[in-house]
Biopython code that builds the backbone (N, CA, C, O; Angstrom):
import numpy as np
from Bio.PDB.StructureBuilder import StructureBuilder

atoms = [
    (1, "MET", "N", (-2.301, 39.725, -12.262)),
    (1, "MET", "CA", (-1.813, 38.549, -12.888)),
    (1, "MET", "C", (-1.065, 38.775, -14.180)),
    (1, "MET", "O", (-1.942, 38.754, -15.045)),
    (2, "ASN", "N", (-0.206, 38.926, -14.604)),
    (2, "ASN", "CA", (-0.162, 39.106, -16.109)),
    (2, "ASN", "C", (-0.424, 38.040, -16.784)),
    (2, "ASN", "O", (-0.908, 37.072, -16.199)),
    (3, "ARG", "N", (-0.117, 37.995, -18.357)),
    (3, "ARG", "CA", (-0.106, 36.555, -19.406)),
    (3, "ARG", "C", (0.656, 35.665, -19.472)),
    (3, "ARG", "O", (0.406, 34.619, -20.071)),
    (4, "PHE", "N", (1.909, 35.949, -18.772)),
    (4, "PHE", "CA", (2.847, 35.222, -18.661)),
    (4, "PHE", "C", (2.774, 34.527, -17.467)),
    (4, "PHE", "O", (3.364, 33.460, -17.297)),
    (5, "SER", "N", (2.102, 35.054, -16.648)),
    (5, "SER", "CA", (2.083, 34.160, -15.049)),
    (5, "SER", "C", (1.157, 32.910, -15.368)),
    (5, "SER", "O", (1.203, 31.685, -15.252)),
    (6, "ALA", "N", (0.347, 33.825, -15.803)),
    (6, "ALA", "CA", (-1.127, 32.668, -16.211)),
    (6, "ALA", "C", (-0.425, 31.528, -16.719)),
    (6, "ALA", "O", (-0.297, 30.460, -16.119)),
    (7, "LEU", "N", (0.063, 31.829, -17.952)),
    (7, "LEU", "CA", (0.411, 30.789, -18.900)),
    (7, "LEU", "C", (1.718, 29.725, -18.035)),
    (7, "LEU", "O", (1.845, 28.533, -18.315)),
    (8, "VAL", "N", (2.343, 30.237, -17.279)),
    (8, "VAL", "CA", (3.429, 29.374, -16.127)),
    (8, "VAL", "C", (2.584, 28.410, -15.434)),
    (8, "VAL", "O", (2.923, 27.255, -15.178)),
    (9, "LEU", "N", (1.204, 29.070, -15.077)),
    (9, "LEU", "CA", (0.386, 28.566, -13.964)),
    (9, "LEU", "C", (-0.478, 27.387, -14.229)),
    (9, "LEU", "O", (-0.905, 26.646, -13.344)),
    (10, "VAL", "N", (-0.758, 27.234, -15.752)),
    (10, "VAL", "CA", (-1.281, 26.450, -16.466)),
    (10, "VAL", "C", (-0.459, 25.310, -16.889)),
    (10, "VAL", "O", (-0.690, 24.129, -16.630)),
    (11, "ILE", "N", (0.801, 25.915, -17.755)),
    (11, "ILE", "CA", (1.825, 24.516, -17.795)),
    (11, "ILE", "C", (2.191, 23.894, -16.668)),
    (11, "ILE", "O", (2.224, 22.666, -16.750)),
    (12, "ALA", "N", (2.541, 24.483, -15.408)),
    (12, "ALA", "CA", (3.105, 23.667, -14.079)),
    (12, "ALA", "C", (1.398, 23.017, -13.385)),
    (12, "ALA", "O", (1.337, 22.384, -12.331)),
    (13, "GLY", "N", (0.209, 23.344, -14.216)),
    (13, "GLY", "CA", (-0.692, 22.718, -13.516)),
    (13, "GLY", "C", (-0.913, 21.434, -14.312)),
    (13, "GLY", "O", (-1.315, 20.394, -13.790)),
    (14, "ILE", "N", (-0.579, 21.592, -15.818)),
    (14, "ILE", "CA", (-0.517, 20.369, -16.661)),
    (14, "ILE", "C", (0.271, 19.346, -16.446)),
    (14, "ILE", "O", (-0.205, 18.218, -16.572)),
    (15, "GLY", "N", (1.765, 19.532, -16.043)),
    (15, "GLY", "CA", (3.155, 19.169, -15.932)),
    (15, "GLY", "C", (2.611, 18.328, -14.470)),
    (15, "GLY", "O", (2.828, 17.121, -14.366)),
    (16, "GLY", "N", (2.117, 18.856, -13.719)),
    (16, "GLY", "CA", (1.594, 18.455, -12.048)),
    (16, "GLY", "C", (0.475, 17.216, -12.138)),
    (16, "GLY", "O", (0.336, 16.343, -11.281)),
    (17, "ALA", "N", (-0.339, 17.349, -13.458)),
    (17, "ALA", "CA", (-1.069, 16.266, -13.319)),
    (17, "ALA", "C", (-0.772, 14.821, -14.449)),
    (17, "ALA", "O", (-1.413, 13.769, -14.463)),
    (18, "ALA", "N", (0.166, 15.132, -15.153)),
    (18, "ALA", "CA", (0.834, 14.248, -15.692)),
    (18, "ALA", "C", (1.829, 13.294, -14.730)),
    (18, "ALA", "O", (1.888, 12.086, -14.956)),
    (19, "ILE", "N", (2.441, 13.775, -13.875)),
    (19, "ILE", "CA", (3.348, 13.246, -12.599)),
    (19, "ILE", "C", (2.281, 12.144, -11.752)),
    (19, "ILE", "O", (2.547, 11.026, -11.311)),
    (20, "LEU", "N", (0.950, 12.928, -11.708)),
    (20, "LEU", "CA", (-0.161, 11.926, -10.831)),
    (20, "LEU", "C", (-0.890, 10.954, -11.759)),
    (20, "LEU", "O", (-1.971, 10.449, -11.457)),
    (21, "MET", "N", (-0.503, 10.814, -12.440)),
    (21, "MET", "CA", (-1.367, 9.697, -13.829)),
    (21, "MET", "C", (-0.443, 8.634, -13.379)),
    (21, "MET", "O", (0.771, 8.772, -13.231)),
    (22, "PRO", "N", (-1.207, 7.442, -13.152)),
    (22, "PRO", "CA", (-0.697, 6.105, -12.770)),
    (22, "PRO", "C", (0.319, 5.397, -14.252)),
    (22, "PRO", "O", (0.157, 5.967, -15.332)),
    (23, "ARG", "N", (1.030, 4.525, -14.205)),
    (23, "ARG", "CA", (1.906, 4.142, -15.220)),
    (23, "ARG", "C", (0.861, 3.133, -15.555)),
    (23, "ARG", "O", (0.147, 2.575, -14.722)),
    (24, "ILE", "N", (0.826, 2.915, -17.064)),
    (24, "ILE", "CA", (-0.347, 1.765, -17.511)),
    (24, "ILE", "C", (0.504, 0.653, -18.428)),
    (24, "ILE", "O", (1.041, 1.041, -19.466)),
    (25, "SER", "N", (0.581, -0.378, -18.117)),
    (25, "SER", "CA", (0.826, -1.404, -18.907)),
    (25, "SER", "C", (-0.013, -1.912, -19.968)),
    (25, "SER", "O", (-1.184, -2.106, -19.641)),
    (26, "HIS", "N", (0.389, -2.240, -21.466)),
    (26, "HIS", "CA", (-0.413, -2.432, -22.344)),
    (26, "HIS", "C", (-0.038, -3.723, -22.604)),
    (26, "HIS", "O", (-0.403, -4.224, -23.667)),
    (27, "ALA", "N", (0.586, -4.320, -21.874)),
    (27, "ALA", "CA", (0.768, -5.972, -22.401)),
    (27, "ALA", "C", (-0.634, -6.797, -22.739)),
    (27, "ALA", "O", (-1.739, -6.583, -22.241)),
    (28, "GLN", "N", (-0.329, -7.657, -23.585)),
    (28, "GLN", "CA", (-1.192, -8.524, -24.083)),
    (28, "GLN", "C", (-1.187, -9.245, -22.951)),
    (28, "GLN", "O", (-0.251, -9.267, -22.151)),
    (29, "SER", "N", (-2.576, -10.058, -22.814)),
    (29, "SER", "CA", (-2.586, -11.268, -21.753)),
    (29, "SER", "C", (-3.938, -11.732, -21.981)),
    (29, "SER", "O", (-4.859, -11.080, -22.472)),
    (30, "SER", "N", (-3.966, -13.411, -21.407)),
    (30, "SER", "CA", (-5.467, -14.189, -21.749)),
    (30, "SER", "C", (-5.377, -14.560, -20.357)),
    (30, "SER", "O", (-4.326, -14.518, -19.719)),
    (31, "HIS", "N", (-6.731, -15.001, -19.796)),
    (31, "HIS", "CA", (-7.433, -15.164, -18.991)),
    (31, "HIS", "C", (-8.520, -16.179, -19.292)),
    (31, "HIS", "O", (-9.427, -15.999, -20.105)),
    (32, "THR", "N", (-8.276, -17.605, -18.324)),
    (32, "THR", "CA", (-9.843, -17.924, -18.345)),
    (32, "THR", "C", (-10.605, -18.294, -17.021)),
    (32, "THR", "O", (-9.982, -18.517, -15.983)),
    (33, "GLY", "N", (-11.525, -18.331, -17.068)),
    (33, "GLY", "CA", (-12.276, -18.369, -16.249)),
    (33, "GLY", "C", (-13.849, -18.232, -16.292)),
    (33, "GLY", "O", (-14.376, -18.353, -17.398)),
    (34, "THR", "N", (-14.682, -17.980, -15.145)),
    (34, "THR", "CA", (-15.983, -18.191, -15.313)),
    (34, "THR", "C", (-16.901, -17.011, -14.890)),
    (34, "THR", "O", (-16.700, -16.426, -13.826)),
    (35, "VAL", "N", (-17.981, -16.642, -15.791)),
    (35, "VAL", "CA", (-18.698, -15.462, -15.878)),
    (35, "VAL", "C", (-19.490, -15.099, -14.812)),
    (35, "VAL", "O", (-20.688, -15.235, -15.062)),
    (36, "GLU", "N", (-19.195, -14.613, -13.516)),
    (36, "GLU", "CA", (-20.036, -14.190, -12.251)),
    (36, "GLU", "C", (-20.975, -13.225, -12.772)),
    (36, "GLU", "O", (-21.940, -13.228, -12.008)),
    (37, "SER", "N", (-21.127, -12.516, -13.582)),
    (37, "SER", "CA", (-22.251, -11.248, -13.314)),
    (37, "SER", "C", (-21.915, -10.393, -15.012)),
    (37, "SER", "O", (-20.759, -10.208, -15.393)),
    (38, "ILE", "N", (-22.730, -10.108, -15.567)),
    (38, "ILE", "CA", (-23.166, -9.276, -16.912)),
    (38, "ILE", "C", (-23.868, -8.097, -16.795)),
    (38, "ILE", "O", (-24.919, -7.871, -16.196)),
    (39, "TRP", "N", (-22.942, -7.160, -17.636)),
    (39, "TRP", "CA", (-23.882, -5.550, -17.678)),
    (39, "TRP", "C", (-24.000, -5.606, -19.054)),
    (39, "TRP", "O", (-23.722, -6.688, -19.570)),
    (40, "LYS", "N", (-24.364, -4.650, -19.806)),
    (40, "LYS", "CA", (-24.529, -4.497, -21.320)),
    (40, "LYS", "C", (-23.618, -4.384, -22.209)),
    (40, "LYS", "O", (-23.776, -4.544, -23.419)),
    (41, "ASP", "N", (-22.225, -3.991, -21.423)),
    (41, "ASP", "CA", (-20.624, -3.637, -22.276)),
    (41, "ASP", "C", (-20.095, -4.707, -21.304)),
    (41, "ASP", "O", (-18.974, -5.055, -21.675)),
    (42, "GLY", "N", (-20.429, -5.247, -20.381)),
    (42, "GLY", "CA", (-18.853, -5.922, -19.775)),
    (42, "GLY", "C", (-19.349, -7.214, -18.764)),
    (42, "GLY", "O", (-20.474, -7.693, -18.906)),
    (43, "PHE", "N", (-18.727, -7.549, -18.089)),
    (43, "PHE", "CA", (-19.088, -8.854, -17.584)),
    (43, "PHE", "C", (-17.878, -8.954, -16.151)),
    (43, "PHE", "O", (-16.989, -8.108, -16.062)),
    (44, "ARG", "N", (-17.984, -9.833, -15.347)),
    (44, "ARG", "CA", (-17.174, -10.231, -14.105)),
    (44, "ARG", "C", (-16.930, -11.057, -14.248)),
    (44, "ARG", "O", (-17.918, -11.786, -14.338)),
    (45, "LEU", "N", (-15.208, -12.008, -14.458)),
    (45, "LEU", "CA", (-15.073, -12.982, -14.893)),
    (45, "LEU", "C", (-13.920, -13.801, -13.565)),
    (45, "LEU", "O", (-12.780, -13.354, -13.445)),
    (46, "LYS", "N", (-14.258, -14.635, -12.933)),
    (46, "LYS", "CA", (-13.728, -15.228, -11.583)),
    (46, "LYS", "C", (-12.773, -16.234, -12.259)),
    (46, "LYS", "O", (-13.239, -17.127, -12.966)),
    (47, "THR", "N", (-11.277, -16.093, -12.030)),
    (47, "THR", "CA", (-10.297, -16.751, -12.655)),
    (47, "THR", "C", (-9.465, -17.197, -11.514)),
    (47, "THR", "O", (-8.363, -16.701, -11.277)),
    (48, "GLY", "N", (-10.097, -18.300, -10.690)),
    (48, "GLY", "CA", (-9.297, -18.644, -9.669)),
    (48, "GLY", "C", (-9.998, -17.768, -8.405)),
    (48, "GLY", "O", (-11.145, -17.458, -8.079)),
    (49, "ALA", "N", (-8.599, -17.545, -7.874)),
    (49, "ALA", "CA", (-8.180, -16.790, -6.713)),
    (49, "ALA", "C", (-8.551, -15.349, -6.996)),
    (49, "ALA", "O", (-8.761, -14.610, -6.034)),
    (50, "ARG", "N", (-8.648, -14.898, -8.196)),
    (50, "ARG", "CA", (-8.842, -13.594, -8.900)),
    (50, "ARG", "C", (-9.819, -12.919, -9.290)),
    (50, "ARG", "O", (-10.502, -13.923, -9.491)),
    (51, "THR", "N", (-10.752, -11.783, -9.686)),
    (51, "THR", "CA", (-11.737, -11.544, -10.341)),
    (51, "THR", "C", (-11.513, -10.428, -11.041)),
    (51, "THR", "O", (-11.006, -9.483, -10.437)),
    (52, "LEU", "N", (-11.844, -10.286, -12.485)),
    (52, "LEU", "CA", (-11.840, -9.042, -13.518)),
    (52, "LEU", "C", (-12.998, -8.592, -13.950)),
    (52, "LEU", "O", (-14.030, -9.119, -14.365)),
    (53, "ARG", "N", (-12.651, -7.577, -13.782)),
    (53, "ARG", "CA", (-13.811, -6.672, -14.213)),
    (53, "ARG", "C", (-13.328, -6.051, -16.091)),
    (53, "ARG", "O", (-12.699, -5.048, -16.428)),
    (54, "VAL", "N", (-13.985, -7.215, -16.984)),
    (54, "VAL", "CA", (-14.013, -7.152, -18.179)),
    (54, "VAL", "C", (-14.794, -6.239, -18.943)),
    (54, "VAL", "O", (-16.011, -6.209, -18.756)),
    (55, "ASP", "N", (-14.102, -5.278, -20.016)),
    (55, "ASP", "CA", (-14.868, -4.414, -20.579)),
    (55, "ASP", "C", (-15.054, -5.078, -21.902)),
    (55, "ASP", "O", (-13.961, -5.139, -22.465)),
    (56, "SER", "N", (-16.132, -5.664, -22.709)),
    (56, "SER", "CA", (-16.278, -6.366, -23.882)),
    (56, "SER", "C", (-17.014, -5.414, -24.918)),
    (56, "SER", "O", (-17.374, -5.923, -25.980)),
    (57, "TRP", "N", (-17.258, -4.089, -24.690)),
    (57, "TRP", "CA", (-17.648, -3.201, -25.735)),
    (57, "TRP", "C", (-16.800, -3.637, -27.009)),
    (57, "TRP", "O", (-17.516, -3.745, -28.005)),
    (58, "TYR", "N", (-15.636, -3.878, -27.201)),
    (58, "TYR", "CA", (-14.956, -4.028, -28.559)),
    (58, "TYR", "C", (-15.195, -5.289, -29.010)),
    (58, "TYR", "O", (-14.951, -5.443, -30.207)),
    (59, "VAL", "N", (-15.660, -6.385, -28.325)),
    (59, "VAL", "CA", (-16.266, -7.571, -29.033)),
    (59, "VAL", "C", (-17.624, -7.766, -28.997)),
    (59, "VAL", "O", (-17.965, -8.326, -30.039)),
    (60, "TYR", "N", (-18.761, -7.508, -28.104)),
    (60, "TYR", "CA", (-19.953, -7.678, -28.165)),
    (60, "TYR", "C", (-20.591, -6.067, -28.343)),
    (60, "TYR", "O", (-21.804, -6.165, -28.528)),
    (61, "GLY", "N", (-20.141, -4.616, -28.342)),
    (61, "GLY", "CA", (-20.620, -3.534, -28.063)),
    (61, "GLY", "C", (-21.569, -3.585, -26.985)),
    (61, "GLY", "O", (-21.118, -3.879, -25.877)),
    (62, "ASP", "N", (-22.776, -3.359, -27.098)),
    (62, "ASP", "CA", (-23.819, -3.264, -26.168)),
    (62, "ASP", "C", (-24.846, -4.292, -25.485)),
    (62, "ASP", "O", (-25.754, -4.101, -24.675)),
    (63, "ALA", "N", (-24.366, -5.461, -26.115)),
    (63, "ALA", "CA", (-25.152, -6.806, -26.206)),
    (63, "ALA", "C", (-24.198, -8.161, -25.632)),
    (63, "ALA", "O", (-24.129, -9.322, -26.037)),
    (64, "THR", "N", (-23.625, -7.562, -24.694)),
    (64, "THR", "CA", (-22.965, -8.591, -23.822)),
    (64, "THR", "C", (-23.888, -9.636, -23.441)),
    (64, "THR", "O", (-23.701, -10.789, -23.829)),
    (65, "ALA", "N", (-24.812, -9.340, -22.757)),
    (65, "ALA", "CA", (-25.870, -10.307, -22.376)),
    (65, "ALA", "C", (-26.447, -11.487, -23.294)),
    (65, "ALA", "O", (-26.749, -12.650, -23.028)),
    (66, "GLU", "N", (-26.491, -10.588, -24.717)),
    (66, "GLU", "CA", (-27.186, -11.622, -25.742)),
    (66, "GLU", "C", (-26.265, -12.872, -26.240)),
    (66, "GLU", "O", (-26.662, -13.914, -26.762)),
    (67, "ASN", "N", (-24.892, -12.475, -25.928)),
    (67, "ASN", "CA", (-23.495, -13.409, -25.987)),
    (67, "ASN", "C", (-23.313, -14.265, -24.859)),
    (67, "ASN", "O", (-23.060, -15.436, -25.139)),
    (68, "LEU", "N", (-23.375, -13.989, -23.768)),
    (68, "LEU", "CA", (-22.751, -14.505, -22.548)),
    (68, "LEU", "C", (-23.808, -14.343, -21.373)),
    (68, "LEU", "O", (-24.584, -13.452, -21.028)),
    (69, "SER", "N", (-23.436, -15.785, -20.853)),
    (69, "SER", "CA", (-24.454, -16.217, -19.677)),
    (69, "SER", "C", (-23.642, -16.486, -18.469)),
    (69, "SER", "O", (-22.551, -17.055, -18.432)),
    (70, "VAL", "N", (-24.275, -16.034, -17.561)),
    (70, "VAL", "CA", (-23.629, -16.494, -15.854)),
    (70, "VAL", "C", (-23.448, -17.913, -16.087)),
    (70, "VAL", "O", (-24.237, -18.729, -16.563)),
    (71, "GLY", "N", (-21.951, -18.094, -15.553)),
    (71, "GLY", "CA", (-21.799, -19.369, -15.477)),
    (71, "GLY", "C", (-20.819, -19.873, -16.399)),
    (71, "GLY", "O", (-20.005, -20.679, -15.949)),
    (72, "ASP", "N", (-20.738, -19.475, -17.859)),
    (72, "ASP", "CA", (-19.976, -19.609, -18.888)),
    (72, "ASP", "C", (-18.500, -19.570, -18.808)),
    (72, "ASP", "O", (-17.941, -18.481, -18.683)),
    (73, "ARG", "N", (-17.842, -20.639, -18.867)),
    (73, "ARG", "CA", (-16.359, -20.686, -19.008)),
    (73, "ARG", "C", (-15.868, -20.038, -20.146)),
    (73, "ARG", "O", (-16.229, -20.671, -21.138)),
    (74, "VAL", "N", (-14.974, -18.714, -20.544)),
    (74, "VAL", "CA", (-14.351, -18.371, -21.489)),
    (74, "VAL", "C", (-13.438, -17.907, -21.184)),
    (74, "VAL", "O", (-13.287, -17.437, -20.057)),
    (75, "THR", "N", (-12.197, -17.891, -22.449)),
    (75, "THR", "CA", (-11.360, -17.159, -22.275)),
    (75, "THR", "C", (-11.047, -15.826, -22.905)),
    (75, "THR", "O", (-11.613, -15.676, -23.988)),
    (76, "ILE", "N", (-10.332, -14.869, -22.530)),
    (76, "ILE", "CA", (-10.466, -13.399, -22.816)),
    (76, "ILE", "C", (-8.837, -13.276, -23.185)),
    (76, "ILE", "O", (-7.979, -13.791, -22.468)),
    (77, "THR", "N", (-8.586, -12.664, -24.173)),
    (77, "THR", "CA", (-7.652, -12.013, -24.388)),
    (77, "THR", "C", (-7.808, -10.275, -24.666)),
    (77, "THR", "O", (-8.758, -9.712, -25.208)),
    (78, "GLY", "N", (-6.641, -9.691, -24.145)),
    (78, "GLY", "CA", (-6.530, -8.227, -24.336)),
    (78, "GLY", "C", (-5.501, -7.697, -23.464)),
    (78, "GLY", "O", (-4.412, -8.236, -23.271)),
    (79, "GLU", "N", (-5.976, -6.420, -22.856)),
    (79, "GLU", "CA", (-4.992, -5.979, -21.890)),
    (79, "GLU", "C", (-5.628, -5.280, -20.835)),
    (79, "GLU", "O", (-6.850, -5.142, -20.883)),
    (80, "PHE", "N", (-4.843, -4.725, -19.697)),
    (80, "PHE", "CA", (-5.425, -4.289, -18.819)),
    (80, "PHE", "C", (-5.285, -2.536, -18.773)),
    (80, "PHE", "O", (-4.271, -1.890, -19.039)),
    (81, "ASP", "N", (-6.652, -1.995, -18.343)),
    (81, "ASP", "CA", (-6.513, -0.611, -18.497)),
    (81, "ASP", "C", (-6.546, -0.287, -16.942)),
    (81, "ASP", "O", (-6.446, -1.110, -16.032)),
    (82, "VAL", "N", (-6.722, 1.198, -16.824)),
    (82, "VAL", "CA", (-6.716, 1.690, -15.209)),
    (82, "VAL", "C", (-7.787, 0.393, -14.181)),
    (82, "VAL", "O", (-7.543, -0.351, -13.232)),
    (83, "LEU", "N", (-8.772, 0.633, -14.869)),
    (83, "LEU", "CA", (-9.903, 0.214, -14.019)),
    (83, "LEU", "C", (-10.512, -1.173, -14.301)),
    (83, "LEU", "O", (-11.240, -1.742, -13.487)),
    (84, "ASP", "N", (-10.096, -1.804, -15.773)),
    (84, "ASP", "CA", (-10.830, -2.872, -16.017)),
    (84, "ASP", "C", (-9.958, -3.768, -17.234)),
    (84, "ASP", "O", (-8.836, -3.264, -17.294)),
    (85, "PHE", "N", (-10.042, -4.559, -17.915)),
    (85, "PHE", "CA", (-9.272, -5.182, -18.585)),
    (85, "PHE", "C", (-10.207, -5.402, -19.919)),
    (85, "PHE", "O", (-11.212, -6.068, -20.170)),
    (86, "ASP", "N", (-9.422, -4.569, -20.589)),
    (86, "ASP", "CA", (-10.177, -4.507, -22.118)),
    (86, "ASP", "C", (-9.955, -5.659, -22.978)),
    (86, "ASP", "O", (-8.850, -6.053, -23.352)),
    (87, "ALA", "N", (-11.242, -6.244, -23.307)),
    (87, "ALA", "CA", (-11.163, -7.773, -24.158)),
    (87, "ALA", "C", (-11.085, -7.226, -25.804)),
    (87, "ALA", "O", (-11.840, -6.367, -26.259)),
    (88, "ASP", "N", (-10.155, -7.824, -26.471)),
    (88, "ASP", "CA", (-10.073, -8.015, -27.725)),
    (88, "ASP", "C", (-10.929, -9.289, -28.343)),
    (88, "ASP", "O", (-11.666, -9.125, -29.316)),
    (89, "SER", "N", (-10.811, -10.235, -27.867)),
    (89, "SER", "CA", (-11.156, -11.659, -27.903)),
    (89, "SER", "C", (-12.123, -12.151, -26.751)),
    (89, "SER", "O", (-11.862, -11.661, -25.652)),
    (90, "ILE", "N", (-13.099, -12.953, -26.791)),
    (90, "ILE", "CA", (-13.887, -13.830, -26.145)),
    (90, "ILE", "C", (-13.761, -14.824, -26.412)),
    (90, "ILE", "O", (-14.268, -14.786, -27.533)),
    (91, "THR", "N", (-13.379, -16.065, -26.240)),
    (91, "THR", "CA", (-13.911, -17.284, -26.841)),
    (91, "THR", "C", (-14.410, -18.703, -26.040)),
    (91, "THR", "O", (-13.729, -18.841, -25.024)),
    (92, "ASP", "N", (-15.246, -19.620, -26.182)),
    (92, "ASP", "CA", (-15.815, -20.683, -25.134)),
    (92, "ASP", "C", (-14.250, -21.581, -24.744)),
    (92, "ASP", "O", (-13.547, -22.265, -25.488)),
    (93, "ALA", "N", (-14.135, -21.337, -23.706)),
    (93, "ALA", "CA", (-12.879, -22.636, -23.150)),
    (93, "ALA", "C", (-13.155, -23.393, -23.147)),
    (93, "ALA", "O", (-12.257, -24.222, -23.004)),
    (94, "ALA", "N", (-14.386, -23.889, -23.268)),
    (94, "ALA", "CA", (-14.942, -25.582, -23.369)),
    (94, "ALA", "C", (-14.905, -26.068, -24.601)),
    (94, "ALA", "O", (-14.820, -27.278, -24.808)),
    (95, "ALA", "N", (-14.965, -25.181, -25.547)),
    (95, "ALA", "CA", (-15.008, -25.617, -27.121)),
    (95, "ALA", "C", (-13.448, -26.058, -27.742)),
    (95, "ALA", "O", (-12.350, -25.503, -27.701)),
    (96, "PRO", "N", (-13.916, -27.275, -28.299)),
    (96, "PRO", "CA", (-12.510, -27.524, -28.693)),
    (96, "PRO", "C", (-11.806, -26.814, -29.832)),
    (96, "PRO", "O", (-12.285, -26.288, -30.837)),
    (97, "ALA", "N", (-10.410, -26.942, -29.379)),
    (97, "ALA", "CA", (-9.521, -25.926, -30.463)),
    (97, "ALA", "C", (-9.670, -26.665, -31.690)),
    (97, "ALA", "O", (-9.767, -27.869, -31.928)),
    (98, "GLU", "N", (-9.664, -25.497, -32.501)),
    (98, "GLU", "CA", (-9.653, -25.996, -34.157)),
    (98, "GLU", "C", (-8.236, -26.737, -34.654)),
    (98, "GLU", "O", (-7.214, -26.462, -34.025)),
    (99, "SER", "N", (-8.178, -27.497, -35.564)),
    (99, "SER", "CA", (-6.999, -28.268, -36.021)),
    (99, "SER", "C", (-6.864, -27.622, -37.024)),
    (99, "SER", "O", (-7.762, -27.163, -37.730)),
    (100, "ALA", "N", (-5.199, -27.495, -37.230)),
    (100, "ALA", "CA", (-4.776, -26.877, -38.464)),
    (100, "ALA", "C", (-4.556, -27.821, -39.321)),
    (100, "ALA", "O", (-3.616, -28.586, -39.106)),
    (101, "ASP", "N", (-5.370, -27.983, -40.485)),
    (101, "ASP", "CA", (-4.942, -29.102, -41.228)),
    (101, "ASP", "C", (-4.191, -28.467, -42.902)),
    (101, "ASP", "O", (-3.747, -29.270, -43.724)),
]
sb = StructureBuilder()
sb.init_structure("model")
sb.init_model(0)
sb.init_chain("A")
sb.init_seg("    ")
for serial, (resi, resn, name, xyz) in enumerate(atoms, 1):
    if name == "N":
        sb.init_residue(resn, " ", resi, " ")
    sb.init_atom(name, np.array(xyz, "f"), 0.0, 1.0, " ", f" {name:<3s}", serial, name[0])
structure = sb.get_structure()
């Protein structure tokens, strides 16, 4: 195999991998629900009939369990990734909204 043939195979392989990649929507959304379980950088949120796997690293780093408890009712904002929801903010859903004076 010469160098040109090897280059064509590499380029074809890269192109093929790109075709198989899923299309990801990066639209911001918010969801409110109850925390069901927690791990160091994420948690599972039950939002009625739907359960979300939430990546909370951007908000809490590896200290999610120090900031949330199972049973907490929270609202998350962020965007869906391939496997989970990347949270940009996490707020207490039971807390009264701040008034704009």
